[in-house]
C-alpha positions in Angstrom: 151.8 -52.0 -152.7 153.1 -53.8 -155.9 152.8 -57.1 -154.1 149.2 -56.5 -152.9 148.1 -55.4 -156.6 149.8 -58.6 -158.0 147.8 -60.8 -155.5 144.6 -59.0 -156.4 144.8 -59.4 -160.0 145.9 -63.1 -159.5 142.9 -63.7 -157.2 140.5 -62.1 -159.6 142.0 -63.9 -162.6 141.4 -67.1 -160.6 137.8 -66.3 -160.0 137.4 -65.8 -164.0 139.4 -68.7 -165.0 136.7 -71.1 -165.3 134.8 -68.9 -167.8 137.5 -67.1 -169.7 140.6 -69.7 -169.5 143.9 -68.1 -170.2 142.4 -64.8 -170.9 141.1 -64.7 -167.1 143.9 -62.2 -166.0 143.3 -59.6 -168.9 139.6 -59.8 -167.9 140.6 -59.3 -164.3 142.5 -56.1 -165.2 139.4 -54.7 -166.9 137.5 -55.5 -163.9 140.2 -53.7 -161.4 139.9 -50.9 -163.8 136.0 -50.5 -163.3 136.3 -50.7 -159.9 138.9 -47.9 -159.7 136.6 -45.7 -161.6 133.6 -46.4 -159.8 135.5 -45.6 -156.6 136.4 -42.2 -158.4 132.7 -41.5 -159.9 131.7 -39.4 -157.0 134.7 -37.1 -157.6 134.0 -37.1 -161.6 130.5 -36.1 -160.6 131.8 -33.2 -158.5 134.2 -32.2 -161.1 131.6 -32.2 -163.8 129.4 -30.0 -161.8 132.3 -27.5 -161.5 131.8 -27.3 -165.3 135.7 -26.8 -165.9 138.0 -28.8 -168.0 140.6 -28.2 -165.1 138.4 -29.5 -162.5 137.9 -32.7 -164.8 141.5 -33.6 -164.8 141.7 -34.3 -161.2 140.2 -38.0 -161.3 142.8 -38.6 -164.3 145.7 -37.6 -162.0 144.4 -39.4 -159.2 144.6 -42.6 -161.7 148.1 -42.2 -162.3 149.6 -44.1 -159.4 147.3 -47.1 -160.4 148.8 -46.9 -164.1 152.2 -46.8 -162.9 151.7 -49.8 -160.5 150.3 -51.8 -163.2 153.1 -50.7 -165.5 155.7 -51.8 -162.8 153.9 -55.1 -162.2 153.6 -56.3 -165.5 157.3 -55.4 -166.2 158.8 -57.4 -163.3 156.5 -59.4 -161.3 157.2 -62.9 -162.6 153.8 -64.2 -161.2 152.0 -62.2 -163.9 154.3 -62.1 -166.9 153.2 -65.5 -168.0 149.7 -64.6 -168.4 148.1 -63.7 -171.9 145.2 -62.4 -173.9 144.4 -64.4 -177.0 148.2 -65.7 -177.0 149.9 -62.6 -176.4 151.7 -62.1 -173.3 150.3 -59.5 -170.7 153.9 -58.2 -170.3 154.6 -57.9 -174.1 155.1 -54.7 -176.0 154.1 -53.7 -179.5 157.9 -53.8 -180.3 157.8 -57.5 -179.0 154.9 -58.4 -181.2 156.7 -57.0 -184.2 159.6 -59.5 -183.5 157.2 -62.2 -183.0 155.6 -62.7 -186.4 155.3 -59.1 -187.3 151.9 -56.8 -187.1 150.0 -59.7 -188.5 151.1 -62.4 -186.2 149.3 -64.0 -183.4 150.6 -61.2 -180.9 150.5 -58.3 -183.5 146.8 -59.0 -184.2 145.9 -58.6 -180.5 147.8 -55.4 -180.4 146.1 -54.1 -183.4 142.7 -55.1 -182.1 143.7 -53.1 -178.8 145.0 -50.1 -181.0 141.7 -50.2 -183.2 139.5 -50.1 -180.0 141.6 -47.1 -178.4 141.2 -45.2 -181.8 137.4 -45.7 -181.6 136.9 -44.5 -178.3 139.3 -41.6 -178.9 137.3 -40.8 -181.9 134.1 -40.9 -179.8 135.5 -38.5 -177.4 136.7 -36.0 -180.0 133.2 -36.0 -181.7 131.3 -35.5 -178.4 133.9 -32.9 -177.3 133.6 -30.9 -180.4 129.6 -30.9 -180.6 129.8 -30.0 -176.8 131.9 -27.2 -177.5 129.7 -26.0 -180.4 126.7 -26.1 -178.4 127.9 -24.3 -175.3 126.4 -21.0 -175.0 128.3 -18.4 -172.8 126.9 -17.9 -169.4 126.6 -14.0 -168.6 128.4 -13.3 -165.2 126.2 -12.8 -162.3 126.4 -9.4 -160.9 128.2 -9.3 -157.4 129.6 -12.7 -157.9 133.3 -12.4 -157.1 134.1 -15.9 -158.6 132.1 -15.1 -162.0 134.1 -15.5 -165.0 134.5 -13.0 -167.8 133.4 -13.7 -171.2 136.6 -14.1 -172.6 137.6 -16.6 -169.9 134.4 -18.7 -170.8 135.3 -18.5 -174.3 138.9 -19.9 -173.4 137.3 -22.8 -171.5 134.7 -23.6 -174.1 137.6 -23.9 -176.7 139.6 -25.8 -174.2 136.8 -28.2 -174.0 136.9 -28.9 -177.5 140.5 -29.6 -177.7 141.0 -31.7 -174.8 139.0 -34.8 -176.3 141.7 -35.0 -179.0 144.4 -35.7 -176.3 142.7 -39.4 -176.0 144.6 -40.0 -179.5 147.7 -39.6 -177.5 146.7 -42.8 -175.6 147.4 -44.6 -178.8 151.4 -43.8 -178.5 151.4 -44.6 -175.0 149.7 -48.1 -175.6 152.4 -48.8 -178.1 155.2 -48.5 -175.4 153.9 -50.2 -172.4 153.0 -53.6 -171.6 149.8 -55.0 -173.1 148.3 -55.2 -169.5 148.7 -51.3 -169.2 147.3 -51.0 -172.6 144.0 -52.8 -171.5 143.8 -50.3 -168.4 144.4 -47.4 -170.7 141.4 -48.5 -173.0 139.1 -49.4 -170.1 139.6 -46.1 -168.2 139.4 -43.9 -171.4 136.1 -45.7 -172.4 134.7 -45.2 -169.0 135.8 -41.7 -169.0 133.9 -40.8 -172.4 130.8 -43.1 -171.5 130.7 -41.4 -167.9 130.9 -37.9 -169.4 128.3 -38.8 -171.9 126.0 -40.1 -169.1 126.6 -37.0 -166.9 125.7 -34.6 -169.6 122.8 -36.6 -170.4 121.4 -36.4 -166.9 122.4 -32.6 -166.7 120.3 -32.0 -169.8 117.3 -34.0 -168.4 117.5 -31.9 -165.2 117.7 -28.5 -167.0 114.5 -29.3 -168.7 112.5 -30.2 -165.8 
């Protein structure tokens, strides 16, 4: 499976190389992540209709094998280790960048840009999550519905929905210890998750007003 992933990323990088030069493989990682999220979008929509944070975790769990596959590939696959993003090797970690010129060296600046982008996405997610939690109104249980939640359960889920977006900041810690390629994957999939949920919430609001 790792070999298949390596060949896929290499071939995508070759297609993008005429336009993006040495950063083509990094762009291929972003494109691969987008394709994975597109494949999971129907599941994300179904989880959103369930309107529970627990159901929303399922798409994240299904991405874990992809993340570990990318981590393994850019930690050991020699064919990928030589590729770079703006001069920083895709197999390098933050600790490597600190040893090659410090935080403001050529590699360090690439990682700082990655951290800043992840922090911006996490902040966006946290703001949207708190607004959604604050604006959520309790739904009265329907008489005769065996699966209806109590008011206390609904309140717990509402609070949980406001806290979960804060976990996006944990991505910063992960990005600091994994290869740069895996950090790019984390940035792309986190940004997709926030944008996708915002879009689903907007569509849900539009339908409720019809």
